[in-house]
C-alpha positions as CSV (number, residue, x, y, z in Angstrom):
1,X,-14.8,-64.4,-26.6
2,X,-15.8,-64.7,-30.2
3,X,-16.4,-61.2,-31.8
4,X,-18.0,-60.4,-35.1
5,X,-16.8,-57.0,-36.2
6,X,-19.0,-55.4,-38.9
7,X,-16.4,-53.2,-40.6
8,X,-13.2,-53.5,-38.8
9,X,-10.7,-52.2,-41.3
10,X,-10.9,-48.4,-40.6
11,X,-10.9,-46.0,-37.6
12,X,-13.4,-47.1,-35.0
13,X,-13.9,-50.6,-36.3
14,X,-10.2,-51.3,-36.7
15,X,-9.5,-50.0,-33.1
16,X,-12.2,-52.3,-31.7
17,X,-10.9,-55.3,-33.7
18,X,-7.3,-54.7,-32.7
19,X,-8.2,-54.3,-29.1
20,X,-10.1,-57.6,-29.1
21,X,-7.2,-59.4,-30.8
22,X,-4.9,-58.0,-28.2
23,X,-7.1,-59.6,-25.5
24,X,-6.9,-62.9,-27.2
25,X,-10.4,-62.9,-28.6
26,X,-11.3,-64.7,-31.7
27,X,-12.2,-61.9,-34.2
28,X,-14.1,-62.2,-37.5
29,X,-14.2,-59.1,-39.6
30,X,-17.1,-58.7,-42.1
31,X,-16.2,-56.1,-44.7
32,X,-16.3,-55.2,-48.4
33,X,-12.7,-56.1,-49.1
34,X,-11.5,-52.6,-49.8
35,X,-8.9,-52.6,-47.0
36,X,-6.9,-55.3,-45.3
37,X,-8.3,-56.4,-41.9
38,X,-6.1,-56.4,-38.8
39,X,-3.5,-59.2,-38.7
40,X,-4.9,-62.2,-36.9
41,X,-8.6,-61.6,-37.8
42,X,-10.6,-63.9,-39.9
43,X,-12.4,-62.2,-42.8
44,X,-15.8,-62.5,-44.4
45,X,-16.8,-60.4,-47.4
46,X,-20.1,-58.8,-48.2
47,X,-21.8,-55.4,-49.0
48,X,-24.6,-54.5,-46.7
49,X,-25.9,-52.1,-49.3
50,X,-26.9,-54.9,-51.6
51,X,-29.8,-57.4,-51.4
52,X,-27.5,-60.4,-51.2
53,X,-24.7,-58.7,-49.3
54,X,-25.2,-60.6,-46.0
55,X,-24.8,-64.1,-47.5
56,X,-21.5,-64.6,-45.8
57,X,-23.2,-64.1,-42.4
58,X,-25.8,-66.8,-43.1
59,X,-24.1,-69.2,-40.6
60,X,-21.8,-69.0,-37.6
61,X,-22.2,-68.0,-34.0
62,X,-20.5,-65.3,-31.9
63,X,-20.6,-64.0,-28.4
64,X,-20.9,-60.4,-29.5
65,X,-21.1,-58.2,-32.6
66,X,-19.9,-54.6,-32.9
67,X,-21.5,-52.5,-35.6
68,X,-20.3,-49.0,-36.7
69,X,-22.7,-48.6,-39.6
70,X,-23.6,-44.9,-40.5
71,X,-25.8,-45.6,-43.5
72,X,-29.4,-46.6,-43.9
73,X,-31.0,-48.1,-40.8
74,X,-32.6,-50.8,-42.9
75,X,-29.1,-52.4,-43.3
76,X,-28.7,-52.5,-39.5
77,X,-32.2,-54.0,-39.2
78,X,-31.5,-56.7,-41.7
79,X,-28.1,-57.6,-40.0
80,X,-29.6,-57.6,-36.5
81,X,-32.5,-59.8,-37.5
82,X,-30.2,-62.3,-39.3
83,X,-27.9,-62.6,-36.2
84,X,-30.4,-62.4,-33.4
85,X,-30.5,-66.1,-32.8
86,X,-26.7,-66.7,-33.2
87,X,-25.1,-63.8,-31.3
88,X,-25.4,-63.0,-27.6
89,X,-25.0,-59.2,-27.6
90,X,-25.0,-56.5,-30.2
91,X,-23.1,-53.2,-29.7
92,X,-24.1,-50.4,-32.1
93,X,-21.8,-47.4,-32.3
94,X,-24.4,-44.6,-32.4
95,X,-24.0,-40.9,-31.8
96,X,-25.0,-38.2,-29.4
97,X,-26.5,-36.6,-32.4
98,X,-29.6,-38.7,-31.7
99,X,-30.7,-36.2,-29.0
100,X,-33.3,-33.7,-30.0
101,X,-31.8,-30.4,-30.8
102,X,-31.0,-28.3,-28.9
103,X,-30.4,-30.5,-25.8
104,X,-30.1,-28.9,-22.4
105,X,-26.6,-29.6,-21.0
106,X,-25.6,-31.6,-19.2
107,X,-27.9,-34.1,-21.0
108,X,-28.0,-37.8,-20.0
109,X,-29.3,-40.9,-21.7
110,X,-32.9,-40.1,-20.8
111,X,-32.9,-36.8,-22.8
112,X,-35.4,-36.6,-25.7
113,X,-34.2,-38.1,-28.9
114,X,-35.1,-37.5,-32.6
115,X,-37.5,-39.6,-34.6
116,X,-36.1,-42.5,-36.5
117,X,-37.2,-45.6,-38.3
118,X,-35.4,-49.0,-38.5
119,X,-37.0,-49.4,-41.9
120,X,-35.5,-46.2,-43.4
121,X,-33.6,-46.9,-46.7
122,X,-31.6,-43.7,-46.7
123,X,-29.3,-41.8,-44.4
124,X,-29.8,-38.2,-45.5
125,X,-30.4,-37.1,-42.0
126,X,-27.5,-38.4,-39.9
127,X,-29.3,-38.0,-36.5
128,X,-32.4,-39.8,-37.7
129,X,-30.3,-42.5,-39.4
130,X,-28.4,-43.2,-36.2
131,X,-31.6,-43.3,-34.2
132,X,-33.1,-45.7,-36.7
133,X,-30.1,-47.9,-36.3
134,X,-30.6,-47.9,-32.5
135,X,-34.3,-48.9,-33.0
136,X,-33.2,-51.7,-35.4
137,X,-30.8,-53.2,-32.9
138,X,-33.1,-53.0,-29.9
139,X,-36.0,-54.4,-32.0
140,X,-34.0,-57.6,-32.7
141,X,-31.9,-57.9,-29.4
142,X,-34.0,-56.1,-26.8
143,X,-32.0,-55.6,-23.6
144,X,-29.1,-57.4,-25.2
145,X,-28.5,-54.3,-27.3
146,X,-25.7,-51.9,-26.3
147,X,-26.0,-48.4,-27.7
148,X,-22.8,-46.4,-27.7
149,X,-23.7,-42.8,-28.1
150,X,-20.3,-41.5,-28.9
151,X,-19.4,-37.8,-29.3
152,X,-16.3,-36.5,-31.1
153,X,-13.8,-39.4,-31.7
154,X,-10.1,-38.8,-32.1
155,X,-7.0,-40.9,-32.4
156,X,-5.0,-43.1,-34.7
157,X,-6.7,-44.3,-37.9
158,X,-8.9,-41.2,-38.1
159,X,-10.4,-41.0,-41.5
160,X,-12.6,-37.9,-40.9
161,X,-9.6,-35.5,-41.0
162,X,-10.1,-33.4,-37.8
163,X,-7.0,-34.1,-35.8
164,X,-4.9,-35.0,-38.8
165,X,-5.7,-31.6,-40.3
166,X,-4.5,-29.7,-37.2
167,X,-1.4,-31.8,-37.0
168,X,-0.6,-31.2,-40.7
169,X,-1.3,-27.5,-40.4
170,X,0.8,-26.9,-37.3
171,X,3.6,-29.0,-38.7
172,X,3.9,-26.4,-41.5
173,X,4.9,-23.9,-38.9
174,X,4.6,-20.1,-38.9
175,X,1.6,-18.1,-37.4
176,X,-1.4,-20.4,-36.9
177,X,-4.9,-19.1,-36.4
178,X,-6.0,-20.4,-33.0
179,X,-9.7,-19.9,-32.4
180,X,-10.5,-18.7,-28.9
181,X,-11.1,-18.8,-26.2
182,X,-8.1,-20.9,-25.2
183,X,-10.1,-22.2,-22.2
184,X,-12.8,-23.7,-24.5
185,X,-13.7,-27.0,-22.8
186,X,-13.6,-29.9,-25.3
187,X,-15.4,-33.2,-24.9
188,X,-14.2,-36.2,-27.0
189,X,-13.0,-39.8,-26.7
190,X,-9.9,-41.5,-27.9
191,X,-10.9,-44.3,-30.3
192,X,-8.9,-46.8,-28.2
193,X,-10.7,-45.8,-25.0
194,X,-13.9,-46.3,-26.8
195,X,-12.8,-49.7,-28.0
196,X,-11.6,-50.8,-24.5
197,X,-14.8,-49.7,-22.8
198,X,-17.0,-51.4,-25.4
199,X,-15.2,-54.7,-25.0
200,X,-15.4,-54.5,-21.2
201,X,-19.1,-53.8,-21.4
202,X,-19.7,-56.7,-23.7
203,X,-17.8,-59.0,-21.3
204,X,-19.8,-57.7,-18.4
205,X,-23.1,-58.2,-20.3
206,X,-24.2,-54.6,-20.3
207,X,-27.0,-53.3,-22.4
208,X,-28.9,-50.0,-23.0
209,X,-27.7,-46.6,-24.0
210,X,-24.5,-44.9,-22.9
211,X,-23.1,-41.5,-23.6
212,X,-19.5,-42.6,-24.5
213,X,-17.2,-39.6,-24.4
214,X,-14.9,-37.9,-21.9
215,X,-16.1,-35.4,-19.3
216,X,-16.5,-31.9,-20.5
217,X,-13.2,-30.1,-20.1
218,X,-11.1,-33.3,-20.1
219,X,-9.0,-31.0,-22.4
220,X,-9.2,-27.4,-23.5
221,X,-8.7,-26.0,-27.0
222,X,-5.4,-24.5,-25.7
223,X,-4.1,-27.8,-24.4
224,X,-5.1,-29.5,-27.6
225,X,-3.3,-27.1,-29.9
226,X,-0.3,-26.8,-27.7
227,X,0.0,-30.6,-27.7
228,X,0.0,-30.4,-31.5
229,X,2.9,-27.9,-31.4
230,X,4.8,-30.1,-29.0
231,X,4.5,-33.4,-30.8
232,X,5.3,-32.0,-34.3
233,X,8.2,-30.0,-33.1
234,X,7.1,-27.3,-35.4
235,X,8.2,-23.7,-35.3
236,X,4.5,-22.6,-35.0
237,X,3.1,-19.6,-33.3
238,X,-0.5,-19.9,-32.0
239,X,-2.3,-16.6,-32.7
240,X,-5.3,-16.7,-30.4
241,X,-8.2,-15.0,-32.1
242,X,-11.5,-14.0,-30.5
243,X,-14.6,-16.0,-31.6
244,X,-16.3,-12.9,-32.9
245,X,-13.4,-12.2,-35.2
246,X,-13.3,-15.7,-36.4
247,X,-17.0,-15.7,-37.2
248,X,-16.8,-12.2,-38.8
249,X,-14.2,-13.6,-41.2
250,X,-16.8,-16.1,-42.5
251,X,-15.0,-19.1,-41.2
252,X,-17.2,-22.1,-40.6
253,X,-16.9,-23.6,-37.1
254,X,-16.2,-27.3,-36.9
255,X,-15.7,-27.7,-40.7
256,X,-13.0,-25.1,-41.5
257,X,-11.6,-25.1,-37.9
258,X,-12.1,-28.7,-36.7
259,X,-13.2,-29.2,-33.0
260,X,-13.8,-25.5,-32.6
261,X,-17.3,-24.1,-31.8
262,X,-18.5,-20.7,-30.8
263,X,-20.6,-20.4,-27.7
264,X,-24.2,-21.4,-28.4
265,X,-26.6,-24.3,-29.0
266,X,-24.3,-26.3,-31.2
267,X,-21.5,-26.1,-28.6
268,X,-24.0,-27.2,-25.9
269,X,-25.0,-30.2,-28.1
270,X,-21.6,-31.4,-29.0
271,X,-19.8,-30.5,-25.8
272,X,-22.6,-31.0,-23.2
273,X,-23.1,-34.7,-22.6
274,X,-23.4,-36.1,-19.1
275,X,-21.1,-39.2,-19.0
276,X,-21.6,-40.2,-15.3
277,X,-23.3,-43.5,-16.3
278,X,-20.3,-44.6,-18.5
279,X,-17.8,-43.5,-15.9
280,X,-19.6,-45.4,-13.2
281,X,-19.2,-48.5,-15.4
282,X,-15.5,-48.1,-15.9
283,X,-14.9,-45.5,-18.7
284,X,-11.4,-44.0,-18.4
285,X,-10.0,-41.5,-20.8
286,X,-6.3,-40.9,-21.6
287,X,-4.7,-37.5,-21.6
288,X,-5.0,-35.4,-24.8
289,X,-1.2,-35.3,-25.2
290,X,-1.1,-39.1,-25.6
291,X,-3.9,-39.0,-28.2
292,X,-2.2,-36.3,-30.2
293,X,1.3,-37.9,-30.0
294,X,0.0,-41.3,-31.1
295,X,-2.0,-39.9,-33.9
296,X,1.1,-38.0,-35.1
297,X,3.2,-41.1,-35.0
298,X,0.6,-43.0,-37.0
299,X,0.2,-40.2,-39.5
300,X,4.0,-40.1,-40.1
301,X,4.1,-43.9,-40.4
302,X,1.6,-43.8,-43.4
303,X,3.5,-41.0,-45.2
304,X,1.8,-38.0,-43.7
305,X,-1.5,-38.2,-45.5
306,X,-4.6,-39.4,-43.6
307,X,-7.3,-41.5,-45.3
308,X,-10.5,-39.7,-46.0
309,X,-14.0,-41.1,-45.8
310,X,-15.8,-40.4,-49.1
311,X,-19.1,-39.7,-47.3
312,X,-17.8,-37.0,-45.1
313,X,-16.8,-33.4,-46.0
314,X,-13.1,-32.5,-46.3
315,X,-12.3,-30.3,-43.3
316,X,-9.8,-27.5,-42.8
317,X,-9.2,-23.9,-43.4
318,X,-7.8,-22.8,-46.8
319,X,-4.3,-21.1,-46.3
320,X,-5.3,-17.9,-48.0
321,X,-8.4,-17.5,-45.7
322,X,-6.2,-18.1,-42.7
323,X,-3.6,-15.6,-43.9
324,X,-6.3,-12.9,-44.5
325,X,-7.5,-13.2,-40.9
326,X,-4.0,-13.1,-39.5
327,X,-3.2,-10.0,-41.5
328,X,-6.3,-8.3,-40.2
């Protein structure tokens, strides 16, 4: 198989490119040149944000393309149109944010979605931008388009900061604010499981939309944080705190305490997808302990400081805010 990876040097794109190389696929990475591509991949350079940025893709044929773009849908439209006659299948990493809010869990791929336009030139609204990207790909590839509606993505190479923040915080040791309930059912996918399923689906010629994330409760908040304590070997004490007390302290769910959400519509939206379609087509998700351990090993291997995407907010709870809640 010949794969064109749009991106391919960070997080999801890198995981997909490395997984394809491990299978013996011929991989070409199209990127801006800011980071080194995986060893063994060919490289093409360009910037999809500029008018002439796709020049390097003007020729060449591939069996499949994987696109992780999160910017303006018009960039996806232009790329898909350019490649439609020279690529067999186009996989677009979308998001379960495309579902109209608030969805009714468990929501499947037929649930109502937000409005979006493939011609939009901005990405101010993330959900609409991802939906516009979906429309751009299906407009050019039809049933040859594979739409991966991923939820929370964790694992090595993470440049959003969620799991790296928890690992770094717990590694400091001492009392740790653990937002309850301990039994909070998480729903996420290891980036490597996402990559493996995507490549399998492309080989099988699958198309259409898939919710691509674990089953609800594949891990709990307690299992996640306890895994962090175990792999870091830290002298950390998890202080479980009731959701009402966390919210009363003015702590922002998801941003200041990554992965954590209080009960309500947002939790239903992020941790409420029906994944029976993807599971029927082979999705398998590894244990949370493996994801946490491998991310810790990667983080230690790069000096302990994770990369940070400039277009995403920095996450994490300030130490003084955590201390104030724990004192209370």
